[in-house]
BALOBA-1460 file (C-alpha; in Angstrom, 3 decimals):
// residues 335
<rec num="1" residu="x" x="9.831" y="-1.057" z="-9.308"/>
<rec num="2" residu="x" x="6.349" y="0.936" z="-10.774"/>
<rec num="3" residu="x" x="4.942" y="-1.036" z="-13.437"/>
<rec num="4" residu="x" x="3.895" y="-0.065" z="-17.170"/>
<rec num="5" residu="x" x="0.410" y="-0.360" z="-16.537"/>
<rec num="6" residu="x" x="0.672" y="1.725" z="-13.123"/>
<rec num="7" residu="x" x="2.356" y="4.008" z="-15.629"/>
<rec num="8" residu="x" x="0.128" y="4.213" z="-18.061"/>
<rec num="9" residu="x" x="-3.004" y="4.763" z="-15.713"/>
<rec num="10" residu="x" x="-1.559" y="7.261" z="-13.939"/>
<rec num="11" residu="x" x="-0.647" y="9.308" z="-16.475"/>
<rec num="12" residu="x" x="-3.960" y="9.115" z="-18.179"/>
<rec num="13" residu="x" x="-5.716" y="10.216" z="-14.643"/>
<rec num="14" residu="x" x="-2.895" y="13.149" z="-14.474"/>
<rec num="15" residu="x" x="-3.898" y="14.260" z="-18.197"/>
<rec num="16" residu="x" x="-7.735" y="14.491" z="-16.846"/>
<rec num="17" residu="x" x="-7.185" y="15.617" z="-13.711"/>
<rec num="18" residu="x" x="-9.260" y="18.990" z="-14.023"/>
<rec num="19" residu="x" x="-6.959" y="22.042" z="-13.804"/>
<rec num="20" residu="x" x="-8.654" y="23.558" z="-10.840"/>
<rec num="21" residu="x" x="-7.371" y="20.290" z="-8.750"/>
<rec num="22" residu="x" x="-3.789" y="20.678" z="-9.912"/>
<rec num="23" residu="x" x="-4.476" y="24.567" z="-9.035"/>
<rec num="24" residu="x" x="-5.952" y="23.451" z="-5.064"/>
<rec num="25" residu="x" x="-2.998" y="20.574" z="-4.821"/>
<rec num="26" residu="x" x="-0.483" y="23.335" z="-5.844"/>
<rec num="27" residu="x" x="-1.631" y="26.040" z="-3.320"/>
<rec num="28" residu="x" x="-2.760" y="23.401" z="-0.530"/>
<rec num="29" residu="x" x="1.702" y="22.740" z="-0.607"/>
<rec num="30" residu="x" x="1.981" y="26.151" z="-0.017"/>
<rec num="31" residu="x" x="0.099" y="26.713" z="2.207"/>
<rec num="32" residu="x" x="2.162" y="23.359" z="4.302"/>
<rec num="33" residu="x" x="5.429" y="25.135" z="3.825"/>
<rec num="34" residu="x" x="3.805" y="28.183" z="5.105"/>
<rec num="35" residu="x" x="2.427" y="26.999" z="7.920"/>
<rec num="36" residu="x" x="5.420" y="25.273" z="9.016"/>
<rec num="37" residu="x" x="6.863" y="27.629" z="11.324"/>
<rec num="38" residu="x" x="4.167" y="26.663" z="13.759"/>
<rec num="39" residu="x" x="2.381" y="30.152" z="13.337"/>
<rec num="40" residu="x" x="-1.458" y="30.125" z="14.083"/>
<rec num="41" residu="x" x="-3.859" y="29.043" z="11.314"/>
<rec num="42" residu="x" x="-7.307" y="29.344" z="9.733"/>
<rec num="43" residu="x" x="-8.815" y="25.726" z="10.753"/>
<rec num="44" residu="x" x="-11.290" y="25.375" z="7.827"/>
<rec num="45" residu="x" x="-9.194" y="26.833" z="5.687"/>
<rec num="46" residu="x" x="-6.246" y="24.065" z="6.969"/>
<rec num="47" residu="x" x="-9.083" y="21.078" z="6.128"/>
<rec num="48" residu="x" x="-9.630" y="22.313" z="3.128"/>
<rec num="49" residu="x" x="-6.189" y="22.005" z="1.769"/>
<rec num="50" residu="x" x="-5.863" y="18.717" z="3.422"/>
<rec num="51" residu="x" x="-8.380" y="17.518" z="1.185"/>
<rec num="52" residu="x" x="-6.965" y="19.182" z="-1.543"/>
<rec num="53" residu="x" x="-3.604" y="17.708" z="-1.346"/>
<rec num="54" residu="x" x="-4.984" y="14.452" z="-1.190"/>
<rec num="55" residu="x" x="-7.206" y="14.438" z="-4.202"/>
<rec num="56" residu="x" x="-3.649" y="14.928" z="-5.907"/>
<rec num="57" residu="x" x="-1.337" y="13.473" z="-4.231"/>
<rec num="58" residu="x" x="-3.099" y="10.297" z="-3.328"/>
<rec num="59" residu="x" x="-2.827" y="8.736" z="-7.366"/>
<rec num="60" residu="x" x="1.151" y="9.667" z="-6.907"/>
<rec num="61" residu="x" x="1.628" y="7.680" z="-3.433"/>
<rec num="62" residu="x" x="-0.666" y="4.803" z="-4.948"/>
<rec num="63" residu="x" x="1.969" y="4.307" z="-8.256"/>
<rec num="64" residu="x" x="4.478" y="4.257" z="-6.108"/>
<rec num="65" residu="x" x="3.111" y="1.556" z="-3.590"/>
<rec num="66" residu="x" x="2.383" y="4.002" z="-0.890"/>
<rec num="67" residu="x" x="-1.656" y="3.411" z="-1.229"/>
<rec num="68" residu="x" x="-1.921" y="3.687" z="2.492"/>
<rec num="69" residu="x" x="-0.935" y="7.362" z="3.086"/>
<rec num="70" residu="x" x="1.764" y="6.335" z="5.242"/>
<rec num="71" residu="x" x="5.402" y="5.040" z="5.797"/>
<rec num="72" residu="x" x="6.320" y="2.404" z="8.254"/>
<rec num="73" residu="x" x="9.049" y="1.383" z="10.114"/>
<rec num="74" residu="x" x="11.617" y="-1.384" z="8.566"/>
<rec num="75" residu="x" x="10.642" y="-3.779" z="11.321"/>
<rec num="76" residu="x" x="12.238" y="-6.640" z="9.047"/>
<rec num="77" residu="x" x="15.031" y="-5.427" z="6.735"/>
<rec num="78" residu="x" x="14.872" y="-8.312" z="4.010"/>
<rec num="79" residu="x" x="11.041" y="-6.958" z="3.438"/>
<rec num="80" residu="x" x="9.302" y="-4.205" z="1.515"/>
<rec num="81" residu="x" x="7.540" y="-1.402" z="2.519"/>
<rec num="82" residu="x" x="3.974" y="-3.247" z="2.072"/>
<rec num="83" residu="x" x="4.613" y="-6.047" z="4.091"/>
<rec num="84" residu="x" x="6.270" y="-3.829" z="6.595"/>
<rec num="85" residu="x" x="3.472" y="-2.399" z="6.803"/>
<rec num="86" residu="x" x="1.252" y="-5.555" z="7.546"/>
<rec num="87" residu="x" x="3.915" y="-6.446" z="10.171"/>
<rec num="88" residu="x" x="3.281" y="-3.259" z="12.069"/>
<rec num="89" residu="x" x="-0.467" y="-3.151" z="11.999"/>
<rec num="90" residu="x" x="-0.004" y="-6.512" z="13.705"/>
<rec num="91" residu="x" x="1.760" y="-5.449" z="16.365"/>
<rec num="92" residu="x" x="-0.780" y="-2.029" z="16.313"/>
<rec num="93" residu="x" x="-3.429" y="-4.164" z="16.798"/>
<rec num="94" residu="x" x="-2.061" y="-6.687" z="19.788"/>
<rec num="95" residu="x" x="-1.195" y="-3.400" z="21.748"/>
<rec num="96" residu="x" x="-5.601" y="-3.120" z="21.604"/>
<rec num="97" residu="x" x="-5.648" y="-6.618" z="23.434"/>
<rec num="98" residu="x" x="-8.442" y="-7.839" z="22.493"/>
<rec num="99" residu="x" x="-10.742" y="-9.750" z="24.566"/>
<rec num="100" residu="x" x="-12.728" y="-11.186" z="22.502"/>
<rec num="101" residu="x" x="-10.794" y="-10.327" z="18.647"/>
<rec num="102" residu="x" x="-13.502" y="-12.006" z="16.545"/>
<rec num="103" residu="x" x="-16.568" y="-10.520" z="17.729"/>
<rec num="104" residu="x" x="-14.314" y="-6.795" z="18.429"/>
<rec num="105" residu="x" x="-15.795" y="-3.943" z="16.578"/>
<rec num="106" residu="x" x="-12.889" y="-1.174" z="15.745"/>
<rec num="107" residu="x" x="-12.376" y="2.389" z="14.610"/>
<rec num="108" residu="x" x="-9.907" y="3.169" z="12.367"/>
<rec num="109" residu="x" x="-9.475" y="6.772" z="12.798"/>
<rec num="110" residu="x" x="-8.119" y="8.428" z="9.539"/>
<rec num="111" residu="x" x="-9.037" y="5.257" z="7.244"/>
<rec num="112" residu="x" x="-7.540" y="6.430" z="3.852"/>
<rec num="113" residu="x" x="-8.773" y="4.144" z="1.469"/>
<rec num="114" residu="x" x="-9.482" y="1.821" z="3.643"/>
<rec num="115" residu="x" x="-6.631" y="-1.065" z="3.273"/>
<rec num="116" residu="x" x="-5.796" y="-0.794" z="6.566"/>
<rec num="117" residu="x" x="-9.212" y="-1.623" z="8.317"/>
<rec num="118" residu="x" x="-9.575" y="-4.617" z="5.853"/>
<rec num="119" residu="x" x="-6.323" y="-6.254" z="6.540"/>
<rec num="120" residu="x" x="-6.703" y="-5.742" z="10.585"/>
<rec num="121" residu="x" x="-10.513" y="-7.218" z="10.136"/>
<rec num="122" residu="x" x="-8.973" y="-10.141" z="8.633"/>
<rec num="123" residu="x" x="-6.879" y="-10.622" z="11.395"/>
<rec num="124" residu="x" x="-8.418" y="-9.582" z="14.047"/>
<rec num="125" residu="x" x="-12.243" y="-11.853" z="12.587"/>
<rec num="126" residu="x" x="-13.827" y="-8.527" z="13.663"/>
<rec num="127" residu="x" x="-15.109" y="-5.681" z="12.649"/>
<rec num="128" residu="x" x="-13.816" y="-2.206" z="11.613"/>
<rec num="129" residu="x" x="-15.386" y="1.416" z="10.833"/>
<rec num="130" residu="x" x="-13.651" y="4.270" z="9.290"/>
<rec num="131" residu="x" x="-14.073" y="7.636" z="8.436"/>
<rec num="132" residu="x" x="-11.649" y="10.294" z="6.107"/>
<rec num="133" residu="x" x="-11.804" y="13.868" z="5.476"/>
<rec num="134" residu="x" x="-11.239" y="12.645" z="1.705"/>
<rec num="135" residu="x" x="-15.104" y="11.188" z="-0.125"/>
<rec num="136" residu="x" x="-13.316" y="10.140" z="-3.287"/>
<rec num="137" residu="x" x="-10.537" y="8.113" z="-0.626"/>
<rec num="138" residu="x" x="-14.244" y="6.697" z="1.293"/>
<rec num="139" residu="x" x="-15.794" y="5.854" z="-1.675"/>
<rec num="140" residu="x" x="-12.611" y="3.779" z="-2.640"/>
<rec num="141" residu="x" x="-12.194" y="1.868" z="0.367"/>
<rec num="142" residu="x" x="-16.174" y="0.747" z="0.449"/>
<rec num="143" residu="x" x="-15.693" y="-0.131" z="-3.631"/>
<rec num="144" residu="x" x="-12.468" y="-2.022" z="-2.085"/>
<rec num="145" residu="x" x="-14.788" y="-3.848" z="0.768"/>
<rec num="146" residu="x" x="-17.652" y="-4.688" z="-1.934"/>
<rec num="147" residu="x" x="-14.890" y="-6.132" z="-4.712"/>
<rec num="148" residu="x" x="-13.199" y="-8.313" z="-2.014"/>
<rec num="149" residu="x" x="-16.337" y="-9.153" z="-0.190"/>
<rec num="150" residu="x" x="-15.839" y="-7.688" z="3.210"/>
<rec num="151" residu="x" x="-18.384" y="-5.102" z="2.918"/>
<rec num="152" residu="x" x="-20.758" y="-7.228" z="5.992"/>
<rec num="153" residu="x" x="-17.125" y="-6.000" z="8.373"/>
<rec num="154" residu="x" x="-16.348" y="-2.931" z="6.939"/>
<rec num="155" residu="x" x="-18.229" y="0.117" z="7.159"/>
<rec num="156" residu="x" x="-16.448" y="3.670" z="5.760"/>
<rec num="157" residu="x" x="-18.349" y="6.721" z="5.811"/>
<rec num="158" residu="x" x="-17.192" y="10.526" z="4.823"/>
<rec num="159" residu="x" x="-16.460" y="12.656" z="8.412"/>
<rec num="160" residu="x" x="-13.506" y="15.338" z="9.954"/>
<rec num="161" residu="x" x="-11.961" y="14.437" z="12.842"/>
<rec num="162" residu="x" x="-12.194" y="18.142" z="14.089"/>
<rec num="163" residu="x" x="-15.418" y="17.530" z="14.615"/>
<rec num="164" residu="x" x="-17.880" y="15.464" z="16.868"/>
<rec num="165" residu="x" x="-17.295" y="11.853" z="15.563"/>
<rec num="166" residu="x" x="-20.190" y="10.513" z="14.052"/>
<rec num="167" residu="x" x="-20.301" y="7.613" z="16.520"/>
<rec num="168" residu="x" x="-22.474" y="6.587" z="19.433"/>
<rec num="169" residu="x" x="-20.914" y="6.799" z="22.855"/>
<rec num="170" residu="x" x="-19.298" y="3.174" z="23.654"/>
<rec num="171" residu="x" x="-19.227" y="1.854" z="20.100"/>
<rec num="172" residu="x" x="-15.906" y="0.365" z="20.471"/>
<rec num="173" residu="x" x="-13.503" y="-2.007" z="21.545"/>
<rec num="174" residu="x" x="-10.855" y="-0.262" z="20.677"/>
<rec num="175" residu="x" x="-9.826" y="2.387" z="17.914"/>
<rec num="176" residu="x" x="-6.040" y="3.079" z="16.430"/>
<rec num="177" residu="x" x="-4.436" y="5.567" z="13.928"/>
<rec num="178" residu="x" x="-1.372" y="5.405" z="11.874"/>
<rec num="179" residu="x" x="-0.353" y="9.140" z="10.626"/>
<rec num="180" residu="x" x="-3.514" y="10.549" z="10.194"/>
<rec num="181" residu="x" x="-4.546" y="12.248" z="13.515"/>
<rec num="182" residu="x" x="-2.054" y="13.825" z="15.440"/>
<rec num="183" residu="x" x="-0.108" y="15.943" z="12.564"/>
<rec num="184" residu="x" x="-3.484" y="17.545" z="11.584"/>
<rec num="185" residu="x" x="-4.036" y="19.156" z="15.188"/>
<rec num="186" residu="x" x="-2.837" y="22.045" z="17.111"/>
<rec num="187" residu="x" x="-1.578" y="22.026" z="21.077"/>
<rec num="188" residu="x" x="-4.569" y="23.975" z="22.038"/>
<rec num="189" residu="x" x="-6.679" y="21.918" z="20.130"/>
<rec num="190" residu="x" x="-5.466" y="18.058" z="21.201"/>
<rec num="191" residu="x" x="-7.478" y="17.898" z="24.073"/>
<rec num="192" residu="x" x="-10.962" y="17.829" z="22.055"/>
<rec num="193" residu="x" x="-10.127" y="15.313" z="19.572"/>
<rec num="194" residu="x" x="-8.777" y="12.983" z="22.839"/>
<rec num="195" residu="x" x="-12.348" y="13.479" z="24.669"/>
<rec num="196" residu="x" x="-14.109" y="11.982" z="21.724"/>
<rec num="197" residu="x" x="-11.499" y="9.025" z="21.475"/>
<rec num="198" residu="x" x="-12.329" y="8.456" z="24.889"/>
<rec num="199" residu="x" x="-16.345" y="9.052" z="24.151"/>
<rec num="200" residu="x" x="-16.202" y="6.058" z="21.687"/>
<rec num="201" residu="x" x="-14.518" y="3.912" z="23.130"/>
<rec num="202" residu="x" x="-15.748" y="1.179" z="25.439"/>
<rec num="203" residu="x" x="-14.723" y="0.680" z="29.305"/>
<rec num="204" residu="x" x="-11.640" y="-1.175" z="28.833"/>
<rec num="205" residu="x" x="-10.659" y="-0.558" z="25.965"/>
<rec num="206" residu="x" x="-7.517" y="0.793" z="24.349"/>
<rec num="207" residu="x" x="-6.699" y="3.200" z="21.687"/>
<rec num="208" residu="x" x="-2.948" y="2.379" z="19.823"/>
<rec num="209" residu="x" x="-1.603" y="4.614" z="17.223"/>
<rec num="210" residu="x" x="1.735" y="4.557" z="15.287"/>
<rec num="211" residu="x" x="2.357" y="8.637" z="14.469"/>
<rec num="212" residu="x" x="4.869" y="11.195" z="13.395"/>
<rec num="213" residu="x" x="5.868" y="13.631" z="15.987"/>
<rec num="214" residu="x" x="8.639" y="15.333" z="16.673"/>
<rec num="215" residu="x" x="10.943" y="13.840" z="18.923"/>
<rec num="216" residu="x" x="11.678" y="15.943" z="22.184"/>
<rec num="217" residu="x" x="15.003" y="16.864" z="20.447"/>
<rec num="218" residu="x" x="13.230" y="18.591" z="17.747"/>
<rec num="219" residu="x" x="14.000" y="22.484" z="18.608"/>
<rec num="220" residu="x" x="11.662" y="25.062" z="17.080"/>
<rec num="221" residu="x" x="14.665" y="28.050" z="17.734"/>
<rec num="222" residu="x" x="17.060" y="25.811" z="15.657"/>
<rec num="223" residu="x" x="16.857" y="27.509" z="12.198"/>
<rec num="224" residu="x" x="17.959" y="24.195" z="10.925"/>
<rec num="225" residu="x" x="15.517" y="22.031" z="12.446"/>
<rec num="226" residu="x" x="12.592" y="24.733" z="11.048"/>
<rec num="227" residu="x" x="14.546" y="24.454" z="7.775"/>
<rec num="228" residu="x" x="14.281" y="20.216" z="7.308"/>
<rec num="229" residu="x" x="10.667" y="20.803" z="9.134"/>
<rec num="230" residu="x" x="9.647" y="23.184" z="6.359"/>
<rec num="231" residu="x" x="10.540" y="20.985" z="3.529"/>
<rec num="232" residu="x" x="9.250" y="17.051" z="5.381"/>
<rec num="233" residu="x" x="5.916" y="18.515" z="6.951"/>
<rec num="234" residu="x" x="4.086" y="18.931" z="3.379"/>
<rec num="235" residu="x" x="5.794" y="15.475" z="1.864"/>
<rec num="236" residu="x" x="3.596" y="13.936" z="4.909"/>
<rec num="237" residu="x" x="0.935" y="15.435" z="4.172"/>
<rec num="238" residu="x" x="0.826" y="17.103" z="7.418"/>
<rec num="239" residu="x" x="0.212" y="20.573" z="8.504"/>
<rec num="240" residu="x" x="0.947" y="20.502" z="12.422"/>
<rec num="241" residu="x" x="4.196" y="18.935" z="14.804"/>
<rec num="242" residu="x" x="3.087" y="18.192" z="18.013"/>
<rec num="243" residu="x" x="5.685" y="16.388" z="20.804"/>
<rec num="244" residu="x" x="4.942" y="13.227" z="22.179"/>
<rec num="245" residu="x" x="4.346" y="15.007" z="26.191"/>
<rec num="246" residu="x" x="1.599" y="17.136" z="24.438"/>
<rec num="247" residu="x" x="-0.269" y="13.999" z="23.405"/>
<rec num="248" residu="x" x="0.088" y="11.693" z="26.184"/>
<rec num="249" residu="x" x="-1.068" y="14.514" z="28.476"/>
<rec num="250" residu="x" x="-3.855" y="15.565" z="26.189"/>
<rec num="251" residu="x" x="-5.768" y="11.693" z="26.532"/>
<rec num="252" residu="x" x="-4.917" y="11.915" z="30.480"/>
<rec num="253" residu="x" x="-6.622" y="14.511" z="30.845"/>
<rec num="254" residu="x" x="-9.782" y="12.934" z="28.359"/>
<rec num="255" residu="x" x="-9.502" y="10.059" z="31.122"/>
<rec num="256" residu="x" x="-7.223" y="7.374" z="29.681"/>
<rec num="257" residu="x" x="-4.207" y="5.638" z="31.343"/>
<rec num="258" residu="x" x="-1.284" y="5.932" z="29.894"/>
<rec num="259" residu="x" x="-0.003" y="2.567" z="29.224"/>
<rec num="260" residu="x" x="2.749" y="3.143" z="26.385"/>
<rec num="261" residu="x" x="4.685" y="6.018" z="24.758"/>
<rec num="262" residu="x" x="7.909" y="5.047" z="22.549"/>
<rec num="263" residu="x" x="10.111" y="5.898" z="19.571"/>
<rec num="264" residu="x" x="9.276" y="3.781" z="16.609"/>
<rec num="265" residu="x" x="10.256" y="-0.001" z="16.916"/>
<rec num="266" residu="x" x="12.449" y="0.218" z="13.642"/>
<rec num="267" residu="x" x="13.853" y="3.400" z="11.427"/>
<rec num="268" residu="x" x="12.005" y="4.320" z="9.149"/>
<rec num="269" residu="x" x="14.205" y="6.374" z="6.912"/>
<rec num="270" residu="x" x="15.699" y="3.091" z="4.663"/>
<rec num="271" residu="x" x="12.218" y="2.405" z="3.543"/>
<rec num="272" residu="x" x="12.274" y="6.555" z="2.388"/>
<rec num="273" residu="x" x="15.356" y="6.212" z="1.037"/>
<rec num="274" residu="x" x="14.245" y="2.766" z="-1.459"/>
<rec num="275" residu="x" x="11.075" y="5.598" z="-2.155"/>
<rec num="276" residu="x" x="13.275" y="8.023" z="-2.939"/>
<rec num="277" residu="x" x="15.543" y="5.943" z="-5.562"/>
<rec num="278" residu="x" x="11.984" y="4.723" z="-6.765"/>
<rec num="279" residu="x" x="10.855" y="8.708" z="-7.431"/>
<rec num="280" residu="x" x="14.037" y="9.420" z="-8.975"/>
<rec num="281" residu="x" x="13.236" y="6.844" z="-11.582"/>
<rec num="282" residu="x" x="10.065" y="7.991" z="-11.898"/>
<rec num="283" residu="x" x="10.977" y="11.275" z="-12.415"/>
<rec num="284" residu="x" x="13.125" y="10.434" z="-15.260"/>
<rec num="285" residu="x" x="9.996" y="9.201" z="-17.095"/>
<rec num="286" residu="x" x="7.960" y="11.650" z="-15.836"/>
<rec num="287" residu="x" x="10.812" y="14.333" z="-17.484"/>
<rec num="288" residu="x" x="10.328" y="12.431" z="-21.074"/>
<rec num="289" residu="x" x="6.713" y="12.230" z="-20.621"/>
<rec num="290" residu="x" x="6.531" y="15.822" z="-20.317"/>
<rec num="291" residu="x" x="8.588" y="16.716" z="-23.284"/>
<rec num="292" residu="x" x="6.319" y="14.601" z="-26.156"/>
<rec num="293" residu="x" x="3.019" y="16.295" z="-24.507"/>
<rec num="294" residu="x" x="2.206" y="12.867" z="-22.500"/>
<rec num="295" residu="x" x="2.719" y="14.332" z="-19.186"/>
<rec num="296" residu="x" x="1.460" y="17.599" z="-17.716"/>
<rec num="297" residu="x" x="4.099" y="19.860" z="-16.499"/>
<rec num="298" residu="x" x="3.129" y="20.606" z="-12.914"/>
<rec num="299" residu="x" x="3.432" y="16.583" z="-12.586"/>
<rec num="300" residu="x" x="7.862" y="17.194" z="-12.366"/>
<rec num="301" residu="x" x="7.135" y="20.283" z="-9.982"/>
<rec num="302" residu="x" x="4.908" y="17.781" z="-7.421"/>
<rec num="303" residu="x" x="7.405" y="14.867" z="-8.117"/>
<rec num="304" residu="x" x="10.637" y="17.095" z="-7.437"/>
<rec num="305" residu="x" x="8.602" y="18.760" z="-4.149"/>
<rec num="306" residu="x" x="8.106" y="15.266" z="-3.042"/>
<rec num="307" residu="x" x="12.075" y="14.069" z="-3.581"/>
<rec num="308" residu="x" x="12.980" y="17.347" z="-1.639"/>
<rec num="309" residu="x" x="10.757" y="16.454" z="1.325"/>
<rec num="310" residu="x" x="11.733" y="12.732" z="1.540"/>
<rec num="311" residu="x" x="15.199" y="13.583" z="1.018"/>
<rec num="312" residu="x" x="14.756" y="15.892" z="4.540"/>
<rec num="313" residu="x" x="12.480" y="13.478" z="6.009"/>
<rec num="314" residu="x" x="15.186" y="11.081" z="6.025"/>
<rec num="315" residu="x" x="18.347" y="13.376" z="7.180"/>
<rec num="316" residu="x" x="16.146" y="14.615" z="10.269"/>
<rec num="317" residu="x" x="14.988" y="11.036" z="11.588"/>
<rec num="318" residu="x" x="18.680" y="10.308" z="11.321"/>
<rec num="319" residu="x" x="19.322" y="12.870" z="13.443"/>
<rec num="320" residu="x" x="16.565" y="11.675" z="15.741"/>
<rec num="321" residu="x" x="14.314" y="14.978" z="15.720"/>
<rec num="322" residu="x" x="11.646" y="13.059" z="14.519"/>
<rec num="323" residu="x" x="9.597" y="9.919" z="13.885"/>
<rec num="324" residu="x" x="6.717" y="8.563" z="11.546"/>
<rec num="325" residu="x" x="5.674" y="5.597" z="14.072"/>
<rec num="326" residu="x" x="5.943" y="7.210" z="17.492"/>
<rec num="327" residu="x" x="3.579" y="5.182" z="19.130"/>
<rec num="328" residu="x" x="1.366" y="5.936" z="21.845"/>
<rec num="329" residu="x" x="-1.529" y="3.227" z="23.714"/>
<rec num="330" residu="x" x="-4.110" y="4.680" z="26.268"/>
<rec num="331" residu="x" x="-6.848" y="2.506" z="28.175"/>
<rec num="332" residu="x" x="-9.962" y="3.077" z="29.531"/>
<rec num="333" residu="x" x="-10.612" y="2.558" z="32.766"/>
<rec num="334" residu="x" x="-13.852" y="0.379" z="33.748"/>
<rec num="335" residu="x" x="-15.221" y="2.267" z="36.122"/>
């Protein structure tokens, strides 16, 4: 349940957001919907829309206890979303098969607020570097690392994964991503980012991810499939949808050896259903606050959009049309 403290904190932040941020967030949502039909787009414009969307939506999701900006598989039905995130992150970390975990250096691609990096640095005993397009999230990550005394083992910077990664060749023992990489690349762009991951990982190192991908059952010519896609894609703060084979083919062309490609180890929809219930409760609060002028009216529209998207996602996942945590593991050969 959302605490009174968090509700008040976010209500205050929402009321203070510049109108330009709000307008840009609305435009970004509309952009994501328009581009959900797999038409060509302007990459620079798309990147700016993603940044604008995050500026506002991050705060909403943080209040809903989704600060890490992703929904994990429900590995343990007895545990909530956060604890299942920890379990899933440790599964992905284990799949990197680090030879010397405490001496390891890992790369978090699309690190957000750095909470996953913090967990994996703690879990492995090593160091983690991360980059993200949103400077606000990077600032939050740096502050959190300092607050928890982890600044010597965590390094964060602003960076765009559509560009050359700001790291030297063979810098990392492994790399990973969680719902932060493939949803932002067209099929034609996959080779470039796969090559960058290959470049910065050391020989013998692995890349492992838990990412949103379409399942082979998703049919782009099916009107119902596309209707669901149009609703859930903006809620994921995603701009592109790829099939697993498109991604694994690109990674292999870059030079990696494929070790694993599989659907999520457990369904995500039970947790998304829980958050739908939470957002319904949150919406009732927003409506009451809006009625007395304590919450700007745009918040209700945003929450409604997130609700519609969450419900569409659950429907798509139950029909096995898409997967939020498809796991891929590849290895860079020693020679």
